[in-house]
VOGU-26752 format. One record per atom (N, C-alpha, C, O): residue number from 1; atom name; x, y, z. Coordinates in nm, 2 decimals. Example, Ala and Ser with C-alpha at 12.3 -4.5 7.8 and 13.67 -1.06 7.14 Angstrom:
2
<pamar = 1&dovex = N&xx = 1.32&yy = -0.57&zz = 0.78>
<pamar = 1&dovex = CA&xx = 1.23&yy = -0.45&zz = 0.78>
<pamar = 1&dovex = C&xx = 1.32&yy = -0.33&zz = 0.78>
<pamar = 1&dovex = O&xx = 1.42&yy = -0.33&zz = 0.85>
<pamar = 2&dovex = N&xx = 1.28&yy = -0.22&zz = 0.71>
<pamar = 2&dovex = CA&xx = 1.37&yy = -0.11&zz = 0.71>
<pamar = 2&dovex = C&xx = 1.29&yy = 0.00&zz = 0.79>
<pamar = 2&dovex = O&xx = 1.34&yy = 0.11&zz = 0.80>
END
This chain:
64
<pamar = 1&dovex = N&xx = 4.83&yy = -4.38&zz = 1.39>
<pamar = 1&dovex = CA&xx = 4.80&yy = -4.25&zz = 1.29>
<pamar = 1&dovex = C&xx = 4.81&yy = -4.15&zz = 1.37>
<pamar = 1&dovex = O&xx = 4.72&yy = -4.15&zz = 1.46>
<pamar = 2&dovex = N&xx = 4.88&yy = -4.06&zz = 1.37>
<pamar = 2&dovex = CA&xx = 4.99&yy = -3.96&zz = 1.41>
<pamar = 2&dovex = C&xx = 4.90&yy = -3.86&zz = 1.45>
<pamar = 2&dovex = O&xx = 4.84&yy = -3.83&zz = 1.34>
<pamar = 3&dovex = N&xx = 4.85&yy = -3.78&zz = 1.55>
<pamar = 3&dovex = CA&xx = 4.78&yy = -3.62&zz = 1.61>
<pamar = 3&dovex = C&xx = 4.85&yy = -3.56&zz = 1.64>
<pamar = 3&dovex = O&xx = 4.94&yy = -3.59&zz = 1.73>
<pamar = 4&dovex = N&xx = 4.85&yy = -3.43&zz = 1.59>
<pamar = 4&dovex = CA&xx = 4.95&yy = -3.30&zz = 1.61>
<pamar = 4&dovex = C&xx = 4.85&yy = -3.20&zz = 1.67>
<pamar = 4&dovex = O&xx = 4.74&yy = -3.16&zz = 1.62>
<pamar = 5&dovex = N&xx = 4.91&yy = -3.17&zz = 1.77>
<pamar = 5&dovex = CA&xx = 4.79&yy = -3.02&zz = 1.86>
<pamar = 5&dovex = C&xx = 4.87&yy = -2.93&zz = 1.86>
<pamar = 5&dovex = O&xx = 4.89&yy = -2.88&zz = 1.97>
<pamar = 6&dovex = N&xx = 4.94&yy = -2.87&zz = 1.73>
<pamar = 6&dovex = CA&xx = 5.03&yy = -2.78&zz = 1.71>
<pamar = 6&dovex = C&xx = 4.94&yy = -2.65&zz = 1.66>
<pamar = 6&dovex = O&xx = 5.01&yy = -2.55&zz = 1.65>
<pamar = 7&dovex = N&xx = 4.82&yy = -2.64&zz = 1.63>
<pamar = 7&dovex = CA&xx = 4.71&yy = -2.54&zz = 1.66>
<pamar = 7&dovex = C&xx = 4.69&yy = -2.51&zz = 1.73>
<pamar = 7&dovex = O&xx = 4.69&yy = -2.39&zz = 1.74>
<pamar = 8&dovex = N&xx = 4.64&yy = -2.58&zz = 1.84>
<pamar = 8&dovex = CA&xx = 4.59&yy = -2.55&zz = 1.95>
<pamar = 8&dovex = C&xx = 4.67&yy = -2.46&zz = 2.02>
<pamar = 8&dovex = O&xx = 4.64&yy = -2.35&zz = 2.06>
<pamar = 9&dovex = N&xx = 4.81&yy = -2.51&zz = 2.03>
<pamar = 9&dovex = CA&xx = 4.93&yy = -2.45&zz = 2.12>
<pamar = 9&dovex = C&xx = 4.95&yy = -2.30&zz = 2.05>
<pamar = 9&dovex = O&xx = 4.96&yy = -2.20&zz = 2.13>
<pamar = 10&dovex = N&xx = 4.95&yy = -2.27&zz = 1.94>
<pamar = 10&dovex = CA&xx = 4.95&yy = -2.16&zz = 1.86>
<pamar = 10&dovex = C&xx = 4.83&yy = -2.07&zz = 1.89>
<pamar = 10&dovex = O&xx = 4.85&yy = -1.95&zz = 1.91>
<pamar = 11&dovex = N&xx = 4.73&yy = -2.12&zz = 1.91>
<pamar = 11&dovex = CA&xx = 4.55&yy = -2.10&zz = 1.92>
<pamar = 11&dovex = C&xx = 4.60&yy = -2.02&zz = 2.06>
<pamar = 11&dovex = O&xx = 4.59&yy = -1.90&zz = 2.06>
<pamar = 12&dovex = N&xx = 4.64&yy = -2.09&zz = 2.17>
<pamar = 12&dovex = CA&xx = 4.70&yy = -2.07&zz = 2.31>
<pamar = 12&dovex = C&xx = 4.77&yy = -1.91&zz = 2.32>
<pamar = 12&dovex = O&xx = 4.73&yy = -1.81&zz = 2.37>
<pamar = 13&dovex = N&xx = 4.91&yy = -1.95&zz = 2.24>
<pamar = 13&dovex = CA&xx = 5.02&yy = -1.84&zz = 2.23>
<pamar = 13&dovex = C&xx = 4.95&yy = -1.72&zz = 2.16>
<pamar = 13&dovex = O&xx = 4.99&yy = -1.60&zz = 2.19>
<pamar = 14&dovex = N&xx = 4.86&yy = -1.75&zz = 2.08>
<pamar = 14&dovex = CA&xx = 4.83&yy = -1.63&zz = 2.02>
<pamar = 14&dovex = C&xx = 4.71&yy = -1.55&zz = 2.12>
<pamar = 14&dovex = O&xx = 4.72&yy = -1.43&zz = 2.10>
<pamar = 15&dovex = N&xx = 4.61&yy = -1.60&zz = 2.21>
<pamar = 15&dovex = CA&xx = 4.55&yy = -1.57&zz = 2.28>
<pamar = 15&dovex = C&xx = 4.62&yy = -1.54&zz = 2.42>
<pamar = 15&dovex = O&xx = 4.54&yy = -1.48&zz = 2.50>
<pamar = 16&dovex = N&xx = 4.72&yy = -1.56&zz = 2.45>
<pamar = 16&dovex = CA&xx = 4.82&yy = -1.51&zz = 2.55>
<pamar = 16&dovex = C&xx = 4.71&yy = -1.60&zz = 2.70>
<pamar = 16&dovex = O&xx = 4.65&yy = -1.56&zz = 2.80>
<pamar = 17&dovex = N&xx = 4.74&yy = -1.76&zz = 2.65>
<pamar = 17&dovex = CA&xx = 4.64&yy = -1.85&zz = 2.79>
<pamar = 17&dovex = C&xx = 4.77&yy = -1.90&zz = 2.76>
<pamar = 17&dovex = O&xx = 4.85&yy = -1.87&zz = 2.68>
<pamar = 18&dovex = N&xx = 4.77&yy = -2.01&zz = 2.85>
<pamar = 18&dovex = CA&xx = 4.87&yy = -2.11&zz = 2.96>
<pamar = 18&dovex = C&xx = 4.77&yy = -2.24&zz = 2.94>
<pamar = 18&dovex = O&xx = 4.66&yy = -2.24&zz = 2.89>
<pamar = 19&dovex = N&xx = 4.84&yy = -2.33&zz = 2.98>
<pamar = 19&dovex = CA&xx = 4.79&yy = -2.49&zz = 2.94>
<pamar = 19&dovex = C&xx = 4.69&yy = -2.48&zz = 3.12>
<pamar = 19&dovex = O&xx = 4.59&yy = -2.54&zz = 3.16>
<pamar = 20&dovex = N&xx = 4.74&yy = -2.42&zz = 3.16>
<pamar = 20&dovex = CA&xx = 4.67&yy = -2.41&zz = 3.35>
<pamar = 20&dovex = C&xx = 4.53&yy = -2.34&zz = 3.31>
<pamar = 20&dovex = O&xx = 4.42&yy = -2.38&zz = 3.35>
<pamar = 21&dovex = N&xx = 4.56&yy = -2.25&zz = 3.24>
<pamar = 21&dovex = CA&xx = 4.41&yy = -2.17&zz = 3.22>
<pamar = 21&dovex = C&xx = 4.32&yy = -2.19&zz = 3.11>
<pamar = 21&dovex = O&xx = 4.23&yy = -2.11&zz = 3.09>
<pamar = 22&dovex = N&xx = 4.34&yy = -2.32&zz = 3.02>
<pamar = 22&dovex = CA&xx = 4.31&yy = -2.36&zz = 2.98>
<pamar = 22&dovex = C&xx = 4.20&yy = -2.52&zz = 3.02>
<pamar = 22&dovex = O&xx = 4.09&yy = -2.57&zz = 2.99>
<pamar = 23&dovex = N&xx = 4.29&yy = -2.55&zz = 3.10>
<pamar = 23&dovex = CA&xx = 4.23&yy = -2.68&zz = 3.17>
<pamar = 23&dovex = C&xx = 4.12&yy = -2.60&zz = 3.30>
<pamar = 23&dovex = O&xx = 4.00&yy = -2.64&zz = 3.31>
<pamar = 24&dovex = N&xx = 4.16&yy = -2.49&zz = 3.37>
<pamar = 24&dovex = CA&xx = 4.06&yy = -2.47&zz = 3.43>
<pamar = 24&dovex = C&xx = 3.90&yy = -2.40&zz = 3.34>
<pamar = 24&dovex = O&xx = 3.79&yy = -2.43&zz = 3.36>
<pamar = 25&dovex = N&xx = 3.94&yy = -2.33&zz = 3.25>
<pamar = 25&dovex = CA&xx = 3.80&yy = -2.25&zz = 3.13>
<pamar = 25&dovex = C&xx = 3.73&yy = -2.33&zz = 3.10>
<pamar = 25&dovex = O&xx = 3.61&yy = -2.30&zz = 3.10>
<pamar = 26&dovex = N&xx = 3.80&yy = -2.53&zz = 3.05>
<pamar = 26&dovex = CA&xx = 3.76&yy = -2.60&zz = 2.95>
<pamar = 26&dovex = C&xx = 3.69&yy = -2.74&zz = 3.05>
<pamar = 26&dovex = O&xx = 3.62&yy = -2.83&zz = 3.01>
<pamar = 27&dovex = N&xx = 3.73&yy = -2.70&zz = 3.16>
<pamar = 27&dovex = CA&xx = 3.67&yy = -2.85&zz = 3.26>
<pamar = 27&dovex = C&xx = 3.79&yy = -2.99&zz = 3.21>
<pamar = 27&dovex = O&xx = 3.78&yy = -3.10&zz = 3.26>
<pamar = 28&dovex = N&xx = 3.88&yy = -2.96&zz = 3.11>
<pamar = 28&dovex = CA&xx = 3.95&yy = -3.10&zz = 3.10>
<pamar = 28&dovex = C&xx = 4.09&yy = -3.13&zz = 3.20>
<pamar = 28&dovex = O&xx = 4.14&yy = -3.03&zz = 3.26>
<pamar = 29&dovex = N&xx = 4.14&yy = -3.23&zz = 3.21>
<pamar = 29&dovex = CA&xx = 4.21&yy = -3.28&zz = 3.30>
<pamar = 29&dovex = C&xx = 4.35&yy = -3.25&zz = 3.28>
<pamar = 29&dovex = O&xx = 4.39&yy = -3.28&zz = 3.17>
<pamar = 30&dovex = N&xx = 4.43&yy = -3.20&zz = 3.37>
<pamar = 30&dovex = CA&xx = 4.57&yy = -3.24&zz = 3.37>
<pamar = 30&dovex = C&xx = 4.63&yy = -3.36&zz = 3.27>
<pamar = 30&dovex = O&xx = 4.71&yy = -3.35&zz = 3.18>
<pamar = 31&dovex = N&xx = 4.57&yy = -3.45&zz = 3.31>
<pamar = 31&dovex = CA&xx = 4.61&yy = -3.60&zz = 3.24>
<pamar = 31&dovex = C&xx = 4.59&yy = -3.59&zz = 3.12>
<pamar = 31&dovex = O&xx = 4.68&yy = -3.64&zz = 3.06>
<pamar = 32&dovex = N&xx = 4.46&yy = -3.52&zz = 3.02>
<pamar = 32&dovex = CA&xx = 4.41&yy = -3.50&zz = 2.91>
<pamar = 32&dovex = C&xx = 4.52&yy = -3.41&zz = 2.87>
<pamar = 32&dovex = O&xx = 4.61&yy = -3.47&zz = 2.81>
<pamar = 33&dovex = N&xx = 4.54&yy = -3.29&zz = 2.89>
<pamar = 33&dovex = CA&xx = 4.67&yy = -3.19&zz = 2.83>
<pamar = 33&dovex = C&xx = 4.79&yy = -3.24&zz = 2.84>
<pamar = 33&dovex = O&xx = 4.87&yy = -3.20&zz = 2.75>
<pamar = 34&dovex = N&xx = 4.84&yy = -3.35&zz = 2.93>
<pamar = 34&dovex = CA&xx = 4.99&yy = -3.42&zz = 2.92>
<pamar = 34&dovex = C&xx = 5.00&yy = -3.51&zz = 2.81>
<pamar = 34&dovex = O&xx = 5.10&yy = -3.52&zz = 2.74>
<pamar = 35&dovex = N&xx = 4.85&yy = -3.60&zz = 2.81>
<pamar = 35&dovex = CA&xx = 4.81&yy = -3.65&zz = 2.67>
<pamar = 35&dovex = C&xx = 4.89&yy = -3.57&zz = 2.53>
<pamar = 35&dovex = O&xx = 4.99&yy = -3.59&zz = 2.46>
<pamar = 36&dovex = N&xx = 4.80&yy = -3.48&zz = 2.53>
<pamar = 36&dovex = CA&xx = 4.81&yy = -3.40&zz = 2.44>
<pamar = 36&dovex = C&xx = 4.94&yy = -3.31&zz = 2.40>
<pamar = 36&dovex = O&xx = 4.97&yy = -3.26&zz = 2.29>
<pamar = 37&dovex = N&xx = 4.99&yy = -3.30&zz = 2.50>
<pamar = 37&dovex = CA&xx = 5.17&yy = -3.27&zz = 2.54>
<pamar = 37&dovex = C&xx = 5.23&yy = -3.33&zz = 2.46>
<pamar = 37&dovex = O&xx = 5.33&yy = -3.28&zz = 2.40>
<pamar = 38&dovex = N&xx = 5.19&yy = -3.48&zz = 2.43>
<pamar = 38&dovex = CA&xx = 5.32&yy = -3.56&zz = 2.40>
<pamar = 38&dovex = C&xx = 5.25&yy = -3.63&zz = 2.26>
<pamar = 38&dovex = O&xx = 5.30&yy = -3.73&zz = 2.21>
<pamar = 39&dovex = N&xx = 5.13&yy = -3.57&zz = 2.23>
<pamar = 39&dovex = CA&xx = 5.11&yy = -3.55&zz = 2.05>
<pamar = 39&dovex = C&xx = 5.02&yy = -3.71&zz = 2.09>
<pamar = 39&dovex = O&xx = 5.02&yy = -3.77&zz = 1.98>
<pamar = 40&dovex = N&xx = 4.96&yy = -3.78&zz = 2.20>
<pamar = 40&dovex = CA&xx = 4.87&yy = -3.94&zz = 2.19>
<pamar = 40&dovex = C&xx = 4.69&yy = -3.83&zz = 2.18>
<pamar = 40&dovex = O&xx = 4.62&yy = -3.73&zz = 2.19>
<pamar = 41&dovex = N&xx = 4.70&yy = -3.95&zz = 2.14>
<pamar = 41&dovex = CA&xx = 4.50&yy = -3.91&zz = 2.11>
<pamar = 41&dovex = C&xx = 4.43&yy = -3.87&zz = 2.22>
<pamar = 41&dovex = O&xx = 4.46&yy = -3.89&zz = 2.34>
<pamar = 42&dovex = N&xx = 4.32&yy = -3.79&zz = 2.19>
<pamar = 42&dovex = CA&xx = 4.26&yy = -3.73&zz = 2.32>
<pamar = 42&dovex = C&xx = 4.12&yy = -3.76&zz = 2.32>
<pamar = 42&dovex = O&xx = 4.09&yy = -3.76&zz = 2.20>
<pamar = 43&dovex = N&xx = 4.03&yy = -3.78&zz = 2.38>
<pamar = 43&dovex = CA&xx = 3.88&yy = -3.80&zz = 2.35>
<pamar = 43&dovex = C&xx = 3.83&yy = -3.72&zz = 2.31>
<pamar = 43&dovex = O&xx = 3.89&yy = -3.61&zz = 2.32>
<pamar = 44&dovex = N&xx = 3.68&yy = -3.74&zz = 2.25>
<pamar = 44&dovex = CA&xx = 3.64&yy = -3.66&zz = 2.19>
<pamar = 44&dovex = C&xx = 3.58&yy = -3.55&zz = 2.26>
<pamar = 44&dovex = O&xx = 3.56&yy = -3.43&zz = 2.24>
<pamar = 45&dovex = N&xx = 3.55&yy = -3.66&zz = 2.41>
<pamar = 45&dovex = CA&xx = 3.44&yy = -3.50&zz = 2.50>
<pamar = 45&dovex = C&xx = 3.56&yy = -3.41&zz = 2.57>
<pamar = 45&dovex = O&xx = 3.51&yy = -3.32&zz = 2.64>
<pamar = 46&dovex = N&xx = 3.68&yy = -3.41&zz = 2.55>
<pamar = 46&dovex = CA&xx = 3.80&yy = -3.31&zz = 2.55>
<pamar = 46&dovex = C&xx = 3.80&yy = -3.23&zz = 2.44>
<pamar = 46&dovex = O&xx = 3.82&yy = -3.11&zz = 2.45>
<pamar = 47&dovex = N&xx = 3.77&yy = -3.29&zz = 2.35>
<pamar = 47&dovex = CA&xx = 3.81&yy = -3.21&zz = 2.23>
<pamar = 47&dovex = C&xx = 3.67&yy = -3.08&zz = 2.22>
<pamar = 47&dovex = O&xx = 3.67&yy = -2.96&zz = 2.20>
<pamar = 48&dovex = N&xx = 3.56&yy = -3.18&zz = 2.23>
<pamar = 48&dovex = CA&xx = 3.42&yy = -3.08&zz = 2.26>
<pamar = 48&dovex = C&xx = 3.45&yy = -2.96&zz = 2.39>
<pamar = 48&dovex = O&xx = 3.44&yy = -2.84&zz = 2.40>
<pamar = 49&dovex = N&xx = 3.47&yy = -3.02&zz = 2.44>
<pamar = 49&dovex = CA&xx = 3.50&yy = -2.87&zz = 2.59>
<pamar = 49&dovex = C&xx = 3.59&yy = -2.79&zz = 2.51>
<pamar = 49&dovex = O&xx = 3.51&yy = -2.72&zz = 2.44>
<pamar = 50&dovex = N&xx = 3.72&yy = -2.75&zz = 2.47>
<pamar = 50&dovex = CA&xx = 3.80&yy = -2.72&zz = 2.44>
<pamar = 50&dovex = C&xx = 3.76&yy = -2.65&zz = 2.29>
<pamar = 50&dovex = O&xx = 3.81&yy = -2.54&zz = 2.25>
<pamar = 51&dovex = N&xx = 3.67&yy = -2.71&zz = 2.21>
<pamar = 51&dovex = CA&xx = 3.60&yy = -2.64&zz = 2.12>
<pamar = 51&dovex = C&xx = 3.51&yy = -2.55&zz = 2.14>
<pamar = 51&dovex = O&xx = 3.49&yy = -2.46&zz = 2.06>
<pamar = 52&dovex = N&xx = 3.43&yy = -2.56&zz = 2.23>
<pamar = 52&dovex = CA&xx = 3.31&yy = -2.54&zz = 2.30>
<pamar = 52&dovex = C&xx = 3.35&yy = -2.41&zz = 2.36>
<pamar = 52&dovex = O&xx = 3.28&yy = -2.31&zz = 2.33>
<pamar = 53&dovex = N&xx = 3.47&yy = -2.39&zz = 2.46>
<pamar = 53&dovex = CA&xx = 3.54&yy = -2.27&zz = 2.54>
<pamar = 53&dovex = C&xx = 3.59&yy = -2.20&zz = 2.44>
<pamar = 53&dovex = O&xx = 3.53&yy = -2.09&zz = 2.43>
<pamar = 54&dovex = N&xx = 3.68&yy = -2.22&zz = 2.34>
<pamar = 54&dovex = CA&xx = 3.77&yy = -2.15&zz = 2.26>
<pamar = 54&dovex = C&xx = 3.66&yy = -2.13&zz = 2.11>
<pamar = 54&dovex = O&xx = 3.70&yy = -2.08&zz = 2.00>
<pamar = 55&dovex = N&xx = 3.54&yy = -2.17&zz = 2.12>
<pamar = 55&dovex = CA&xx = 3.44&yy = -2.12&zz = 1.99>
<pamar = 55&dovex = C&xx = 3.50&yy = -2.18&zz = 1.85>
<pamar = 55&dovex = O&xx = 3.45&yy = -2.11&zz = 1.76>
<pamar = 56&dovex = N&xx = 3.55&yy = -2.24&zz = 1.82>
<pamar = 56&dovex = CA&xx = 3.65&yy = -2.30&zz = 1.70>
<pamar = 56&dovex = C&xx = 3.58&yy = -2.45&zz = 1.69>
<pamar = 56&dovex = O&xx = 3.50&yy = -2.50&zz = 1.77>
<pamar = 57&dovex = N&xx = 3.62&yy = -2.50&zz = 1.57>
<pamar = 57&dovex = CA&xx = 3.58&yy = -2.62&zz = 1.51>
<pamar = 57&dovex = C&xx = 3.75&yy = -2.72&zz = 1.56>
<pamar = 57&dovex = O&xx = 3.87&yy = -2.68&zz = 1.59>
<pamar = 58&dovex = N&xx = 3.69&yy = -2.86&zz = 1.55>
<pamar = 58&dovex = CA&xx = 3.80&yy = -2.95&zz = 1.58>
<pamar = 58&dovex = C&xx = 3.90&yy = -2.92&zz = 1.50>
<pamar = 58&dovex = O&xx = 4.01&yy = -2.95&zz = 1.55>
<pamar = 59&dovex = N&xx = 3.90&yy = -2.88&zz = 1.37>
<pamar = 59&dovex = CA&xx = 4.01&yy = -2.89&zz = 1.25>
<pamar = 59&dovex = C&xx = 4.11&yy = -2.74&zz = 1.29>
<pamar = 59&dovex = O&xx = 4.21&yy = -2.73&zz = 1.21>
<pamar = 60&dovex = N&xx = 4.08&yy = -2.64&zz = 1.39>
<pamar = 60&dovex = CA&xx = 4.12&yy = -2.58&zz = 1.41>
<pamar = 60&dovex = C&xx = 4.18&yy = -2.60&zz = 1.54>
<pamar = 60&dovex = O&xx = 4.24&yy = -2.50&zz = 1.58>
<pamar = 61&dovex = N&xx = 4.19&yy = -2.70&zz = 1.61>
<pamar = 61&dovex = CA&xx = 4.31&yy = -2.70&zz = 1.74>
<pamar = 61&dovex = C&xx = 4.40&yy = -2.86&zz = 1.68>
<pamar = 61&dovex = O&xx = 4.50&yy = -2.91&zz = 1.74>
<pamar = 62&dovex = N&xx = 4.32&yy = -2.92&zz = 1.56>
<pamar = 62&dovex = CA&xx = 4.47&yy = -3.05&zz = 1.58>
<pamar = 62&dovex = C&xx = 4.41&yy = -3.07&zz = 1.41>
<pamar = 62&dovex = O&xx = 4.33&yy = -3.02&zz = 1.35>
<pamar = 63&dovex = N&xx = 4.50&yy = -3.17&zz = 1.38>
<pamar = 63&dovex = CA&xx = 4.50&yy = -3.22&zz = 1.28>
<pamar = 63&dovex = C&xx = 4.62&yy = -3.39&zz = 1.30>
<pamar = 63&dovex = O&xx = 4.70&yy = -3.42&zz = 1.39>
<pamar = 64&dovex = N&xx = 4.54&yy = -3.45&zz = 1.15>
<pamar = 64&dovex = CA&xx = 4.64&yy = -3.60&zz = 1.17>
<pamar = 64&dovex = C&xx = 4.72&yy = -3.59&zz = 1.08>
<pamar = 64&dovex = O&xx = 4.80&yy = -3.68&zz = 1.06>
END
């Protein structure tokens, strides 16, 4: 099953954030961001952290 994080990357562009800033404010690891950049699945814990910080839902940052 393919995972697509294009919605997350678009959200970051719209909010003028880069990946390093997302990593710092959400507390996820660089390796998690790397996996997401390669369109690989990320843990639900990391998805929760991003959604909590960005005040959004899972469907707002990824799709299958």
